N, CA and C atoms as an extended XYZ file, in Angstrom:
624
Properties=species:S:1:pos:R:3:atomname:S:1:resname:S:1:resid:I:1 pbc="F F F"
N        21.006      237.877      137.001 N   MET     1
C        19.649      237.368      136.850 CA  MET     1
C        19.568      236.517      135.584 C   MET     1
N        19.026      235.323      135.719 N   PHE     2
C        18.895      234.397      134.594 CA  PHE     2
C        17.403      234.129      134.386 C   PHE     2
N        16.885      234.590      133.245 N   ILE     3
C        15.462      234.465      132.933 CA  ILE     3
C        15.294      233.642      131.666 C   ILE     3
N        14.462      232.619      131.740 N   THR     4
C        14.179      231.804      130.558 CA  THR     4
C        12.739      232.002      130.118 C   THR     4
N        12.514      231.856      128.827 N   PHE     5
C        11.179      231.959      128.230 CA  PHE     5
C        10.821      230.604      127.636 C   PHE     5
N         9.630      230.132      127.935 N   GLU     6
C         9.191      228.822      127.460 CA  GLU     6
C         7.777      228.898      126.896 C   GLU     6
N         7.415      227.864      126.123 N   GLY     7
C         6.065      227.780      125.570 CA  GLY     7
C         6.041      226.953      124.308 C   GLY     7
N         4.845      226.643      123.862 N   ILE     8
C         4.669      225.842      122.656 CA  ILE     8
C         5.042      226.652      121.421 C   ILE     8
N         5.059      225.992      120.279 N   GLU     9
C         5.345      226.678      119.019 CA  GLU     9
C         4.334      227.804      118.811 C   GLU     9
N         4.842      228.982      118.423 N   GLY    10
C         3.964      230.095      118.095 CA  GLY    10
C         3.349      230.814      119.279 C   GLY    10
N         3.868      230.573      120.476 N   CYS    11
C         3.283      231.226      121.658 CA  CYS    11
C         3.692      232.690      121.772 C   CYS    11
N         4.750      233.093      121.066 N   GLY    12
C         5.193      234.482      121.092 CA  GLY    12
C         6.409      234.746      121.951 C   GLY    12
N         7.036      233.692      122.457 N   LYS    13
C         8.154      233.886      123.390 CA  LYS    13
C         9.360      234.562      122.743 C   LYS    13
N         9.667      234.240      121.484 N   THR    14
C        10.838      234.826      120.838 CA  THR    14
C        10.685      236.335      120.685 C   THR    14
N         9.488      236.766      120.356 N   THR    15
C         9.214      238.208      120.277 CA  THR    15
C         9.345      238.856      121.638 C   THR    15
N         8.793      238.216      122.660 N   GLN    16
C         8.774      238.825      123.986 CA  GLN    16
C        10.137      238.832      124.662 C   GLN    16
N        10.950      237.822      124.423 N   VAL    17
C        12.288      237.833      125.026 CA  VAL    17
C        13.109      238.980      124.437 C   VAL    17
N        12.927      239.272      123.162 N   LYS    18
C        13.629      240.394      122.534 CA  LYS    18
C        13.110      241.725      123.061 C   LYS    18
N        11.801      241.807      123.274 N   ARG    19
C        11.225      243.055      123.789 CA  ARG    19
C        11.689      243.325      125.220 C   ARG    19
N        11.766      242.283      126.027 N   LEU    20
C        12.247      242.478      127.387 CA  LEU    20
C        13.709      242.906      127.379 C   LEU    20
N        14.503      242.308      126.497 N   ALA    21
C        15.913      242.702      126.387 CA  ALA    21
C        16.027      244.184      126.029 C   ALA    21
N        15.194      244.655      125.108 N   ASP    22
C        15.221      246.070      124.718 CA  ASP    22
C        14.870      246.969      125.898 C   ASP    22
N        13.866      246.573      126.670 N   ARG    23
C        13.459      247.385      127.822 CA  ARG    23
C        14.565      247.461      128.863 C   ARG    23
N        15.210      246.348      129.114 N   LEU    24
C        16.276      246.334      130.108 CA  LEU    24
C        17.466      247.182      129.654 C   LEU    24
N        17.777      247.101      128.371 N   ARG    25
C        18.885      247.900      127.846 CA  ARG    25
C        18.589      249.388      127.930 C   ARG    25
N        17.321      249.764      127.773 N   GLU    26
C        16.935      251.168      127.927 CA  GLU    26
C        17.202      251.659      129.345 C   GLU    26
N        17.224      250.718      130.298 N   LEU    27
C        17.505      251.056      131.694 CA  LEU    27
C        18.989      250.884      132.026 C   LEU    27
N        19.803      250.712      130.979 N   ALA    28
C        21.256      250.555      131.123 CA  ALA    28
C        21.639      249.290      131.874 C   ALA    28
N        20.806      248.268      131.780 N   ILE    29
C        21.109      246.970      132.377 CA  ILE    29
C        21.806      246.104      131.325 C   ILE    29
N        22.989      245.559      131.624 N   PRO    30
C        23.664      244.701      130.644 CA  PRO    30
C        22.883      243.411      130.419 C   PRO    30
N        22.649      243.080      129.169 N   VAL    31
C        21.819      241.933      128.810 CA  VAL    31
C        22.537      241.044      127.805 C   VAL    31
N        22.488      239.739      128.055 N   THR    32
C        22.904      238.753      127.056 CA  THR    32
C        21.657      238.014      126.601 C   THR    32
N        21.338      238.152      125.324 N   LEU    33
C        20.157      237.511      124.740 CA  LEU    33
C        20.614      236.283      123.966 C   LEU    33
N        20.054      235.122      124.296 N   THR    34
C        20.511      233.891      123.657 CA  THR    34
C        19.335      232.928      123.491 C   THR    34
N        19.617      231.738      122.969 N   ARG    35
C        18.536      230.786      122.702 CA  ARG    35
C        19.066      229.366      122.707 C   ARG    35
N        18.126      228.435      122.831 N   GLU    36
C        18.442      227.012      122.680 CA  GLU    36
C        17.398      226.358      121.776 C   GLU    36
N        17.853      225.522      120.861 N   PRO    37
C        19.254      225.326      120.479 CA  PRO    37
C        19.754      226.490      119.630 C   PRO    37
N        21.074      226.601      119.502 N   GLY    38
C        21.640      227.557      118.570 CA  GLY    38
C        22.262      228.788      119.175 C   GLY    38
N        22.560      228.785      120.483 N   GLY    39
C        23.148      229.955      121.098 CA  GLY    39
C        24.631      230.129      120.829 C   GLY    39
N        25.265      229.100      120.285 N   THR    40
C        26.685      229.154      119.934 CA  THR    40
C        26.849      228.794      118.458 C   THR    40
N        28.063      228.966      117.950 N   ARG    41
C        28.301      228.601      116.545 CA  ARG    41
C        28.072      227.104      116.334 C   ARG    41
N        28.573      226.298      117.262 N   LEU    42
C        28.334      224.858      117.179 CA  LEU    42
C        26.845      224.567      117.315 C   LEU    42
N        26.197      225.289      118.221 N   GLY    43
C        24.771      225.087      118.428 CA  GLY    43
C        23.935      225.417      117.212 C   GLY    43
N        24.399      226.341      116.390 N   GLN    44
C        23.671      226.676      115.168 CA  GLN    44
C        23.621      225.488      114.213 C   GLN    44
N        24.716      224.734      114.168 N   ASP    45
C        24.734      223.532      113.333 CA  ASP    45
C        23.798      222.467      113.898 C   ASP    45
N        23.792      222.335      115.225 N   ILE    46
C        22.882      221.376      115.865 CA  ILE    46
C        21.431      221.790      115.627 C   ILE    46
N        21.170      223.089      115.696 N   ARG    47
C        19.818      223.603      115.485 CA  ARG    47
C        19.305      223.242      114.091 C   ARG    47
N        20.180      223.365      113.105 N   LYS    48
C        19.772      223.027      111.736 CA  LYS    48
C        19.339      221.570      111.632 C   LYS    48
N        20.075      220.693      112.288 N   ILE    49
C        19.720      219.268      112.267 CA  ILE    49
C        18.378      219.043      112.947 C   ILE    49
N        18.194      219.667      114.102 N   LEU    50
C        16.992      219.421      114.900 CA  LEU    50
C        15.725      219.998      114.277 C   LEU    50
N        15.827      221.149      113.624 N   LEU    51
C        14.626      221.827      113.139 CA  LEU    51
C        14.350      221.645      111.652 C   LEU    51
N        15.344      221.222      110.901 N   ASP    52
C        15.161      221.067      109.454 CA  ASP    52
C        14.132      219.979      109.161 C   ASP    52
N        13.045      220.314      108.450 N   PRO    53
C        12.040      219.299      108.129 CA  PRO    53
C        12.571      218.188      107.221 C   PRO    53
N        13.734      218.422      106.618 N   GLN    54
C        14.327      217.398      105.764 CA  GLN    54
C        15.115      216.358      106.565 C   GLN    54
N        15.333      216.629      107.867 N   THR    55
C        16.033      215.658      108.710 CA  THR    55
C        15.174      214.416      108.864 C   THR    55
N        15.711      213.285      108.482 N   GLN    56
C        14.964      212.030      108.498 CA  GLN    56
C        15.624      211.024      109.440 C   GLN    56
N        14.801      210.208      110.084 N   GLY    57
C        15.299      209.084      110.860 CA  GLY    57
C        15.946      209.440      112.183 C   GLY    57
N        15.716      210.652      112.681 N   LEU    58
C        16.292      211.066      113.963 CA  LEU    58
C        15.489      210.416      115.093 C   LEU    58
N        16.118      209.520      115.844 N   THR    59
C        15.391      208.840      116.917 CA  THR    59
C        15.185      209.795      118.097 C   THR    59
N        14.176      209.547      118.931 N   PRO    60
C        13.948      210.410      120.098 CA  PRO    60
C        15.162      210.503      121.011 C   PRO    60
N        15.900      209.396      121.173 N   LEU    61
C        17.080      209.428      122.033 CA  LEU    61
C        18.177      210.283      121.410 C   LEU    61
N        18.370      210.149      120.099 N   THR    62
C        19.364      210.976      119.412 CA  THR    62
C        19.001      212.446      119.534 C   THR    62
N        17.729      212.750      119.359 N   GLU    63
C        17.239      214.115      119.496 CA  GLU    63
C        17.563      214.666      120.882 C   GLU    63
N        17.281      213.869      121.904 N   LEU    64
C        17.559      214.272      123.281 CA  LEU    64
C        19.047      214.561      123.483 C   LEU    64
N        19.894      213.698      122.956 N   MET    65
C        21.332      213.869      123.138 CA  MET    65
C        21.859      215.091      122.398 C   MET    65
N        21.275      215.414      121.267 N   LEU    66
C        21.684      216.616      120.545 CA  LEU    66
C        21.354      217.871      121.347 C   LEU    66
N        20.190      217.868      121.979 N   TYR    67
C        19.842      219.008      122.829 CA  TYR    67
C        20.801      219.115      124.012 C   TYR    67
N        21.174      217.986      124.576 N   ALA    68
C        22.110      217.992      125.699 CA  ALA    68
C        23.471      218.531      125.260 C   ALA    68
N        23.925      218.114      124.093 N   ALA    69
C        25.208      218.593      123.579 CA  ALA    69
C        25.171      220.097      123.349 C   ALA    69
N        24.088      220.570      122.768 N   ASP    70
C        23.926      222.006      122.542 CA  ASP    70
C        23.989      222.769      123.862 C   ASP    70
N        23.315      222.246      124.878 N   ARG    71
C        23.257      222.943      126.174 CA  ARG    71
C        24.618      222.954      126.872 C   ARG    71
N        25.345      221.862      126.804 N   ALA    72
C        26.652      221.799      127.441 CA  ALA    72
C        27.584      222.875      126.880 C   ALA    72
N        27.587      223.020      125.571 N   GLN    73
C        28.416      224.044      124.929 CA  GLN    73
C        27.906      225.445      125.273 C   GLN    73
N        26.609      225.588      125.282 N   HIS    74
C        25.961      226.873      125.542 CA  HIS    74
C        26.301      227.405      126.934 C   HIS    74
N        26.253      226.521      127.926 N   LEU    75
C        26.556      226.932      129.302 CA  LEU    75
C        27.985      227.425      129.423 C   LEU    75
N        28.916      226.665      128.869 N   GLU    76
C        30.329      227.003      129.004 CA  GLU    76
C        30.708      228.253      128.202 C   GLU    76
N        30.131      228.381      127.027 N   GLU    77
C        30.561      229.438      126.118 CA  GLU    77
C        29.813      230.750      126.307 C   GLU    77
N        28.525      230.688      126.658 N   ILE    78
C        27.700      231.900      126.687 CA  ILE    78
C        27.136      232.221      128.077 C   ILE    78
N        26.389      231.295      128.649 N   ILE    79
C        25.606      231.615      129.840 CA  ILE    79
C        26.478      231.862      131.075 C   ILE    79
N        27.368      230.934      131.402 N   LYS    80
C        28.203      231.104      132.597 CA  LYS    80
C        29.079      232.353      132.529 C   LYS    80
N        29.757      232.609      131.410 N   PRO    81
C        30.574      233.838      131.337 CA  PRO    81
C        29.753      235.114      131.513 C   PRO    81
N        28.534      235.139      130.935 N   ALA    82
C        27.688      236.329      131.060 CA  ALA    82
C        27.243      236.537      132.500 C   ALA    82
N        26.863      235.471      133.172 N   LEU    83
C        26.438      235.585      134.568 CA  LEU    83
C        27.592      236.029      135.461 C   LEU    83
N        28.788      235.575      135.164 N   LYS    84
C        29.954      235.979      135.952 CA  LYS    84
C        30.228      237.476      135.807 C   LYS    84
N        29.819      238.052      134.678 N   LYS    85
C        29.986      239.488      134.452 CA  LYS    85
C        28.796      240.285      134.983 C   LYS    85
N        27.868      239.586      135.677 N   ASN    86
C        26.678      240.218      136.259 CA  ASN    86
C        25.707      240.758      135.215 C   ASN    86
N        25.746      240.174      134.038 N   ALA    87
C        24.752      240.521      133.026 CA  ALA    87
C        23.454      239.772      133.317 C   ALA    87
N        22.355      240.334      132.853 N   TRP    88
C        21.088      239.603      132.857 CA  TRP    88
C        21.087      238.702      131.620 C   TRP    88
N        20.878      237.432      131.817 N   VAL    89
C        20.828      236.485      130.706 CA  VAL    89
C        19.373      236.138      130.427 C   VAL    89
N        18.937      236.407      129.206 N   LEU    90
C        17.585      236.066      128.761 CA  LEU    90
C        17.717      234.966      127.716 C   LEU    90
N        17.114      233.825      127.976 N   CYS    91
C        17.285      232.671      127.100 CA  CYS    91
C        15.948      232.163      126.570 C   CYS    91
N        15.869      232.056      125.264 N   ASP    92
C        14.686      231.528      124.571 CA  ASP    92
C        14.787      230.000      124.572 C   ASP    92
N        14.120      229.378      125.530 N   ARG    93
C        14.112      227.945      125.823 CA  ARG    93
C        15.338      227.526      126.635 C   ARG    93
N        15.099      226.542      127.527 N   PHE    94
C        16.182      225.995      128.335 CA  PHE    94
C        15.779      224.582      128.749 C   PHE    94
N        16.140      224.156      129.938 N   THR    95
C        15.920      222.764      130.340 CA  THR    95
C        14.449      222.354      130.371 C   THR    95
N        13.560      223.285      130.688 N   ASP    96
C        12.140      222.930      130.746 CA  ASP    96
C        11.614      222.495      129.383 C   ASP    96
N        12.187      223.060      128.317 N   ALA    97
C        11.783      222.654      126.970 CA  ALA    97
C        12.128      221.192      126.728 C   ALA    97
N        13.301      220.775      127.199 N   THR    98
C        13.696      219.380      127.035 CA  THR    98
C        12.739      218.457      127.782 C   THR    98
N        12.376      218.848      128.993 N   THR    99
C        11.441      218.036      129.776 CA  THR    99
C        10.079      217.968      129.099 C   THR    99
N         9.609      219.104      128.578 N   ALA   100
C         8.280      219.146      127.959 CA  ALA   100
C         8.251      218.407      126.619 C   ALA   100
N         9.226      218.694      125.771 N   TYR   101
C         9.223      218.128      124.416 CA  TYR   101
C         9.721      216.683      124.376 C   TYR   101
N        10.924      216.470      124.913 N   GLN   102
C        11.490      215.119      124.821 CA  GLN   102
C        10.943      214.191      125.907 C   GLN   102
N        10.507      214.759      127.027 N   GLY   103
C         9.943      213.947      128.103 CA  GLY   103
C         8.460      213.708      127.942 C   GLY   103
N         7.664      214.744      128.144 N   TYR   104
C         6.209      214.593      128.107 CA  TYR   104
C         5.689      214.211      126.715 C   TYR   104
N         6.256      214.798      125.669 N   ALA   105
C         5.723      214.550      124.325 CA  ALA   105
C         6.383      213.371      123.619 C   ALA   105
N         7.706      213.229      123.749 N   ARG   106
C         8.407      212.133      123.075 CA  ARG   106
C         8.415      210.856      123.913 C   ARG   106
N         8.186      210.990      125.221 N   GLY   107
C         8.146      209.803      126.075 CA  GLY   107
C         9.495      209.282      126.501 C   GLY   107
N        10.535      210.138      126.415 N   GLN   108
C        11.853      209.709      126.869 CA  GLN   108
C        11.894      209.630      128.397 C   GLN   108
N        12.821      208.832      128.898 N   ASP   109
C        12.919      208.578      130.331 CA  ASP   109
C        13.171      209.875      131.102 C   ASP   109
N        12.267      210.196      132.016 N   MET   110
C        12.370      211.444      132.765 CA  MET   110
C        13.601      211.476      133.664 C   MET   110
N        13.982      210.339      134.197 N   LYS   111
C        15.157      210.298      135.055 CA  LYS   111
C        16.415      210.602      134.242 C   LYS   111
N        16.485      210.057      133.025 N   LEU   112
C        17.616      210.337      132.145 CA  LEU   112
C        17.650      211.821      131.790 C   LEU   112
N        16.499      212.400      131.482 N   ILE   113
C        16.434      213.825      131.154 CA  ILE   113
C        16.901      214.665      132.331 C   ILE   113
N        16.494      214.306      133.532 N   GLN   114
C        16.916      215.036      134.723 CA  GLN   114
C        18.434      214.967      134.901 C   GLN   114
N        18.991      213.782      134.691 N   ILE   115
C        20.444      213.614      134.819 CA  ILE   115
C        21.176      214.457      133.776 C   ILE   115
N        20.716      214.408      132.535 N   LEU   116
C        21.351      215.180      131.470 CA  LEU   116
C        21.252      216.675      131.743 C   LEU   116
N        20.088      217.118      132.200 N   ASN   117
C        19.923      218.541      132.512 CA  ASN   117
C        20.872      218.972      133.629 C   ASN   117
N        21.005      218.132      134.645 N   GLU   118
C        21.892      218.461      135.763 CA  GLU   118
C        23.351      218.501      135.324 C   GLU   118
N        23.752      217.540      134.493 N   LYS   119
C        25.138      217.466      134.049 CA  LYS   119
C        25.508      218.629      133.125 C   LYS   119
N        24.586      218.994      132.246 N   THR   120
C        24.911      220.011      131.246 CA  THR   120
C        24.791      221.432      131.775 C   THR   120
N        23.980      221.644      132.814 N   THR   121
C        23.799      223.005      133.326 CA  THR   121
C        24.830      223.382      134.377 C   THR   121
N        25.546      222.405      134.902 N   LEU   122
C        26.629      222.679      135.852 CA  LEU   122
C        26.141      223.476      137.055 C   LEU   122
N        24.932      223.168      137.493 N   GLY   123
C        24.387      223.825      138.673 CA  GLY   123
C        23.716      225.163      138.407 C   GLY   123
N        23.689      225.592      137.156 N   VAL   124
C        23.051      226.866      136.809 CA  VAL   124
C        21.572      226.622      136.517 C   VAL   124
N        20.703      227.370      137.173 N   SER   125
C        19.266      227.234      136.926 CA  SER   125
C        18.637      228.618      136.842 C   SER   125
N        17.526      228.746      136.138 N   PRO   126
C        16.894      230.062      135.977 CA  PRO   126
C        16.395      230.619      137.312 C   PRO   126
N        16.512      231.937      137.453 N   ASP   127
C        15.885      232.617      138.586 CA  ASP   127
C        14.386      232.752      138.348 C   ASP   127
N        14.029      233.018      137.092 N   ILE   128
C        12.636      233.184      136.691 CA  ILE   128
C        12.431      232.480      135.360 C   ILE   128
N        11.306      231.809      135.217 N   THR   129
C        10.917      231.246      133.924 CA  THR   129
C         9.541      231.778      133.565 C   THR   129
N         9.464      232.411      132.412 N   ILE   130
C         8.200      232.962      131.928 CA  ILE   130
C         7.612      231.978      130.924 C   ILE   130
N         6.463      231.430      131.259 N   LEU   131
C         5.775      230.477      130.390 CA  LEU   131
C         4.624      231.186      129.696 C   LEU   131
N         4.712      231.285      128.369 N   LEU   132
C         3.643      231.880      127.577 CA  LEU   132
C         2.708      230.764      127.154 C   LEU   132
N         1.519      230.763      127.703 N   ASP   133
C         0.569      229.678      127.446 CA  ASP   133
C        -0.520      230.135      126.487 C   ASP   133
N        -0.753      229.337      125.460 N   CYS   134
C        -1.838      229.631      124.519 CA  CYS   134
C        -2.341      228.317      123.919 C   CYS   134
N        -3.565      228.311      123.358 N   PRO   135
C        -4.080      227.100      122.730 CA  PRO   135
C        -3.184      226.632      121.588 C   PRO   135
N        -3.098      225.333      121.413 N   VAL   136
C        -2.233      224.757      120.387 CA  VAL   136
C        -2.609      225.230      118.989 C   VAL   136
N        -3.894      225.244      118.666 N   ALA   137
C        -4.314      225.647      117.321 CA  ALA   137
C        -3.865      227.068      117.011 C   ALA   137
N        -3.976      227.956      117.987 N   MET   138
C        -3.550      229.342      117.785 CA  MET   138
C        -2.038      229.402      117.581 C   MET   138
N        -1.278      228.692      118.400 N   GLY   139
C         0.172      228.714      118.298 CA  GLY   139
C         0.666      228.205      116.950 C   GLY   139
N         0.101      227.095      116.492 N   LEU   140
C         0.545      226.531      115.219 CA  LEU   140
C         0.196      227.439      114.044 C   LEU   140
N        -0.963      228.092      114.115 N   LYS   141
C        -1.322      229.026      113.044 CA  LYS   141
C        -0.353      230.199      113.016 C   LYS   141
N        -0.035      230.734      114.181 N   ARG   142
C         0.936      231.832      114.252 CA  ARG   142
C         2.289      231.397      113.687 C   ARG   142
N         2.725      230.192      114.058 N   ALA   143
C         4.032      229.709      113.614 CA  ALA   143
C         4.079      229.583      112.098 C   ALA   143
N         3.022      229.045      111.520 N   LEU   144
C         2.988      228.887      110.067 CA  LEU   144
C         2.959      230.245      109.381 C   LEU   144
N         2.147      231.168      109.886 N   ASP   145
C         2.071      232.510      109.298 CA  ASP   145
C         3.427      233.213      109.395 C   ASP   145
N         4.100      233.067      110.533 N   ARG   146
C         5.420      233.684      110.728 CA  ARG   146
C         6.436      233.118      109.753 C   ARG   146
N         6.473      231.808      109.628 N   ASN   147
C         7.461      231.182      108.753 CA  ASN   147
C         7.240      231.552      107.294 C   ASN   147
N         5.981      231.639      106.898 N   ARG   148
C         5.697      232.017      105.510 CA  ARG   148
C         6.118      233.453      105.237 C   ARG   148
N         5.956      234.314      106.239 N   THR   149
C         6.297      235.722      106.069 CA  THR   149
C         7.797      235.951      106.113 C   THR   149
N         8.474      235.354      107.102 N   LEU   150
C         9.894      235.620      107.314 CA  LEU   150
C        10.800      234.762      106.445 C   LEU   150
N        10.413      233.517      106.263 N   TYR   151
C        11.333      232.581      105.621 CA  TYR   151
C        10.818      232.022      104.299 C   TYR   151
N         9.579      232.369      103.956 N   GLN   152
C         8.955      231.863      102.740 CA  GLN   152
C         8.980      230.333      102.701 C   GLN   152
N         8.673      229.749      103.844 N   LYS   153
C         8.604      228.299      103.917 CA  LYS   153
C         7.504      227.921      104.899 C   LYS   153
N         7.241      226.627      105.033 N   GLY   154
C         6.194      226.176      105.950 CA  GLY   154
C         6.743      225.835      107.311 C   GLY   154
N         6.205      224.788      107.919 N   HIS   155
C         6.573      224.405      109.270 CA  HIS   155
C         7.993      223.851      109.356 C   HIS   155
N         8.631      224.028      110.552 N   ASP   156
C         9.874      223.321      110.796 CA  ASP   156
C         9.535      221.911      111.283 C   ASP   156
N        10.559      221.141      111.666 N   ARG   157
C        10.348      219.721      111.972 CA  ARG   157
C         9.395      219.501      113.139 C   ARG   157
N         9.458      220.369      114.149 N   PHE   158
C         8.574      220.198      115.299 CA  PHE   158
C         7.164      220.684      114.990 C   PHE   158
N         7.058      221.759      114.250 N   GLU   159
C         5.737      222.287      113.909 CA  GLU   159
C         4.954      221.319      113.032 C   GLU   159
N         5.650      220.393      112.362 N   MET   160
C         4.985      219.412      111.514 CA  MET   160
C         4.383      218.253      112.314 C   MET   160
N         4.705      218.189      113.612 N   GLU   161
C         4.175      217.110      114.444 CA  GLU   161
C         2.649      217.226      114.577 C   GLU   161
N         2.014      216.101      114.897 N   ALA   162
C         0.555      216.071      115.065 CA  ALA   162
C         0.137      216.974      116.218 C   ALA   162
N        -1.115      217.432      116.160 N   GLU   163
C        -1.626      218.323      117.197 CA  GLU   163
C        -1.562      217.667      118.574 C   GLU   163
N        -1.709      216.346      118.618 N   THR   164
C        -1.638      215.647      119.903 CA  THR   164
C        -0.252      215.791      120.540 C   THR   164
N         0.784      215.847      119.717 N   PHE   165
C         2.141      216.060      120.212 CA  PHE   165
C         2.230      217.413      120.910 C   PHE   165
N         1.714      218.446      120.273 N   HIS   166
C         1.785      219.792      120.828 CA  HIS   166
C         0.897      219.936      122.065 C   HIS   166
N        -0.209      219.211      122.084 N   GLU   167
C        -1.043      219.222      123.291 CA  GLU   167
C        -0.279      218.608      124.466 C   GLU   167
N         0.482      217.556      124.183 N   ALA   168
C         1.289      216.930      125.235 CA  ALA   168
C         2.372      217.881      125.731 C   ALA   168
N         2.964      218.647      124.808 N   VAL   169
C         3.965      219.639      125.199 CA  VAL   169
C         3.338      220.689      126.107 C   VAL   169
N         2.176      221.190      125.700 N   ARG   170
C         1.511      222.224      126.501 CA  ARG   170
C         1.167      221.706      127.893 C   ARG   170
N         0.590      220.529      127.955 N   LYS   171
C         0.256      219.944      129.258 CA  LYS   171
C         1.511      219.716      130.092 C   LYS   171
N         2.592      219.313      129.418 N   GLY   172
C         3.852      219.116      130.110 CA  GLY   172
C         4.353      220.410      130.737 C   GLY   172
N         4.321      221.481      129.966 N   TYR   173
C         4.752      222.773      130.487 CA  TYR   173
C         3.932      223.193      131.706 C   TYR   173
N         2.618      223.054      131.607 N   LEU   174
C         1.760      223.466      132.713 CA  LEU   174
C         1.999      222.601      133.944 C   LEU   174
N         2.302      221.326      133.716 N   SER   175
C         2.622      220.442      134.835 CA  SER   175
C         3.933      220.860      135.503 C   SER   175
N         4.941      221.154      134.690 N   ILE   176
C         6.234      221.588      135.220 CA  ILE   176
C         6.070      222.881      136.027 C   ILE   176
N         5.304      223.815      135.473 N   ALA   177
C         5.087      225.095      136.144 CA  ALA   177
C         4.343      224.908      137.464 C   ALA   177
N         3.382      223.991      137.467 N   GLY   178
C         2.610      223.744      138.681 CA  GLY   178
C         3.451      223.183      139.812 C   GLY   178
N         4.525      222.486      139.444 N   LYS   179
C         5.404      221.901      140.458 CA  LYS   179
C         6.459      222.882      140.965 C   LYS   179
N         6.612      224.011      140.295 N   ASP   180
C         7.641      224.982      140.677 CA  ASP   180
C         7.084      226.405      140.574 C   ASP   180
N         6.042      226.706      141.349 N   PRO   181
C         5.373      228.012      141.222 CA  PRO   181
C         6.229      229.197      141.638 C   PRO   181
N         7.242      228.982      142.457 N   ASP   182
C         8.101      230.083      142.875 CA  ASP   182
C         8.990      230.585      141.737 C   ASP   182
N         9.294      229.707      140.801 N   ARG   183
C        10.147      230.094      139.665 CA  ARG   183
C         9.338      230.537      138.457 C   ARG   183
N         8.208      229.915      138.236 N   PHE   184
C         7.435      230.157      137.017 CA  PHE   184
C         6.490      231.339      137.135 C   PHE   184
N         6.410      232.096      136.044 N   ILE   185
C         5.378      233.102      135.842 CA  ILE   185
C         4.630      232.699      134.578 C   ILE   185
N         3.391      232.300      134.718 N   VAL   186
C         2.579      231.865      133.569 CA  VAL   186
C         1.761      233.055      133.084 C   VAL   186
N         1.917      233.404      131.809 N   VAL   187
C         1.212      234.553      131.245 CA  VAL   187
C         0.330      234.100      130.080 C   VAL   187
N        -0.645      234.916      129.765 N   ASP   188
C        -1.632      234.604      128.727 CA  ASP   188
C        -1.054      234.907      127.347 C   ASP   188
N        -0.678      233.867      126.639 N   GLY   189
C        -0.078      234.030      125.325 CA  GLY   189
C        -1.052      234.429      124.231 C   GLY   189
N        -2.340      234.543      124.551 N   THR   190
C        -3.317      234.979      123.547 CA  THR   190
C        -3.383      236.498      123.443 C   THR   190
N        -2.753      237.205      124.385 N   LEU   191
C        -2.768      238.665      124.349 CA  LEU   191
C        -1.997      239.185      123.142 C   LEU   191
N        -2.309      240.411      122.725 N   ASN   192
C        -1.525      240.990      121.638 CA  ASN   192
C        -0.117      241.318      122.141 C   ASN   192
N         0.804      241.547      121.224 N   GLU   193
C         2.220      241.677      121.574 CA  GLU   193
C         2.485      242.806      122.568 C   GLU   193
N         1.840      243.955      122.374 N   ASP   194
C         2.088      245.091      123.256 CA  ASP   194
C         1.579      244.832      124.663 C   ASP   194
N         0.370      244.291      124.772 N   ASP   195
C        -0.186      244.009      126.094 CA  ASP   195
C         0.624      242.943      126.812 C   ASP   195
N         1.057      241.942      126.064 N   LEU   196
C         1.847      240.865      126.659 CA  LEU   196
C         3.194      241.404      127.151 C   LEU   196
N         3.800      242.288      126.387 N   GLU   197
C         5.054      242.912      126.811 CA  GLU   197
C         4.872      243.648      128.136 C   GLU   197
N         3.774      244.383      128.263 N   ASP   198
C         3.517      245.134      129.487 CA  ASP   198
C         3.298      244.200      130.674 C   ASP   198
N         2.586      243.105      130.452 N   VAL   199
C         2.332      242.147      131.527 CA  VAL   199
C         3.645      241.537      132.008 C   VAL   199
N         4.479      241.129      131.067 N   ILE   200
C         5.755      240.499      131.427 CA  ILE   200
C         6.655      241.485      132.167 C   ILE   200
N         6.751      242.705      131.652 N   PHE   201
C         7.602      243.684      132.307 CA  PHE   201
C         7.065      244.050      133.689 C   PHE   201
N         5.753      244.001      133.847 N   GLY   202
C         5.171      244.249      135.158 CA  GLY   202
C         5.648      243.244      136.188 C   GLY   202
N         5.820      242.000      135.763 N   HIS   203
C         6.336      240.967      136.667 CA  HIS   203
C         7.831      241.170      136.940 C   HIS   203
N         8.570      241.590      135.922 N   ILE   204
C        10.018      241.725      136.059 CA  ILE   204
C        10.398      242.993      136.827 C   ILE   204
N         9.558      243.994      136.785 N   ARG   205
C         9.879      245.275      137.428 CA  ARG   205
C        10.256      245.112      138.902 C   ARG   205
N         9.621      244.152      139.559 N   ALA   206
C         9.887      243.933      140.987 CA  ALA   206
C        11.322      243.493      141.254 C   ALA   206
N        12.020      242.985      140.225 N   PHE   207
C        13.373      242.471      140.409 CA  PHE   207
C        14.440      243.489      140.013 C   PHE   207
N        14.015      244.657      139.549 N   LEU   208
C        14.981      245.658      139.124 CA  LEU   208
C        15.616      246.347      140.313 C   LEU   208
């Protein structure tokens, strides 16, 4: 089973993907928990470039290609081997993030993004995608509060974008989900962490 978590900055997906992994492990289900970008050692270096607010002059096309490079390595090194071992793979962001961020928000060519996603995923696609939807203002406030608490710093490079950018990402996600309702589960990201965990697990329970 391959499950991806998606959503705007501060929607709570990173917390919830970890909570779902813990629940599955309690049921003795083998789980591989990973993320994009940064699921591999090479990907960690790419992640630093993409998220560091000090990164200057990164063009939208370069940004897109870095995500593609990260994903190509990620599939070969982490995701495909785990799936072959019949583990449940839980991934914090995947191809839908590229479509939402680099496509809908950055305005990169959607056909190019589709080609890159197809080439880098090698035919692997999520069985389920959980989209945590919440208002942009709430998400950005959560992200800033989290970063100040955990890292003693402010926004990363994407969180520093204008609110209109994040609104485009959110609309992009909802559009993607609307076109693929059989794969997507859209949940209310405004719920508190415990209630949201219960809602998500309620959806996943049917697949156990």
